[in-house]
C-alpha positions in Angstrom: -105.3 -47.1 116.0 -108.2 -46.4 113.7 -111.8 -46.0 114.9 -114.5 -46.2 112.3 -117.8 -44.4 113.0 -120.9 -46.2 112.0 -123.6 -44.1 110.4 -126.6 -45.6 112.0 -128.7 -45.3 115.1 -128.8 -48.3 117.5 -131.2 -49.6 120.1 -130.3 -51.9 123.1 -133.2 -54.3 123.7 -134.5 -57.1 125.9 -136.6 -59.5 123.9 -138.9 -62.3 124.8 -137.4 -64.5 122.1 -135.5 -64.2 118.9 -138.2 -65.2 116.5 -138.7 -61.7 115.0 -135.1 -60.6 114.9 -133.8 -59.9 111.4 -130.5 -61.8 111.5 -129.9 -60.7 107.9 -129.6 -57.1 109.0 -126.2 -55.4 108.7 -125.8 -55.2 112.5 -127.4 -57.6 114.9 -125.8 -58.5 118.2 -127.5 -61.0 120.5 -126.7 -62.2 124.0 -128.4 -64.9 126.0 -128.0 -65.8 129.7 -130.0 -67.8 132.2 -131.9 -64.5 133.0 -132.4 -62.7 129.7 -132.2 -62.4 125.9 -130.6 -59.2 124.7 -130.4 -57.7 121.2 -128.5 -54.7 119.9 -129.5 -53.6 116.4 -130.2 -50.6 114.2 -133.2 -48.8 115.6 -135.0 -49.3 112.3 -134.7 -53.1 112.8 -136.1 -53.4 116.4 -138.7 -56.2 116.4 -142.1 -55.7 117.8 -141.7 -58.3 120.6 -139.3 -56.3 122.7 -139.9 -56.3 126.4 -137.7 -53.2 127.0 -135.6 -51.0 124.7 -133.3 -48.1 125.0 -132.9 -46.0 121.8 -130.6 -43.2 120.9 -127.2 -45.0 120.7 -124.5 -44.4 118.1 -121.5 -46.7 117.5 -117.9 -46.9 116.3 -115.6 -49.9 115.9 -112.0 -50.5 116.2 -111.2 -50.8 112.5 -108.8 -53.7 112.7 -108.9 -57.4 113.4 -107.8 -57.7 117.0 -105.7 -60.6 118.2 -106.8 -62.2 121.4 -103.4 -61.6 122.9 -103.8 -57.8 122.7 -104.5 -56.4 126.1 -106.1 -53.1 127.3 -107.5 -51.8 124.0 -111.1 -51.5 125.1 -109.9 -50.5 128.6 -108.0 -47.5 127.3 -110.9 -46.3 125.2 -113.4 -46.7 128.0 -111.0 -44.9 130.4 -110.7 -41.9 128.1 -114.4 -41.7 127.7 -115.1 -42.2 131.4 -112.7 -39.3 132.2 -114.9 -37.2 130.0 -118.1 -38.4 131.6 -119.2 -40.4 128.6 -120.8 -43.8 129.3 -120.4 -46.7 127.0 -122.0 -50.0 126.0 -119.3 -52.3 124.6 -119.8 -55.3 122.3 -117.0 -57.6 121.3 -117.0 -59.9 118.3 -114.5 -62.5 117.3 -112.6 -59.9 115.2 -113.0 -56.6 117.0 -114.8 -54.4 119.5 -117.7 -52.0 119.0 -118.3 -49.1 121.4 -121.8 -47.6 121.6 -122.4 -44.2 123.3 -125.5 -42.2 123.6 -126.3 -40.0 120.6 -125.9 -36.7 122.4 -122.3 -37.6 123.4 -121.2 -39.3 120.1 -119.3 -36.4 118.5 -117.7 -35.5 121.9 -116.6 -39.1 122.3 -114.9 -39.1 118.8 -113.4 -35.7 119.5 -111.8 -36.7 122.8 -110.5 -40.0 121.3 -109.1 -38.1 118.4 -107.4 -35.7 120.8 -105.9 -38.8 122.5 -104.3 -40.0 119.3 -106.9 -42.2 117.7 -107.6 -41.8 114.0 -111.3 -41.4 113.3 -112.8 -42.4 110.0 
């Protein structure tokens, strides 16, 4: 399986509303529940109405369109990273999964996944 590194820094944010989110940005992930509104975007695109933010994330994606019937793909990746003491923040879209790790563990994450047989681009 191919993992594609994304050459950008990311921030995970809690926002008061989505009025200042740049939805035209290359990466913009939003989530809304009865308790919060979340945003994950490139750090350079963080709006000024954030309530909380955590900067210093890097990302890679599974470089394939994943069928909903496929089982365990994200679980296997997260297990390998957990065994190496690397925490993740995962985001799934309709087509694929994105895995964010803190910047100081990004290269190590890609190295251990490469050692486990993943192809890194």
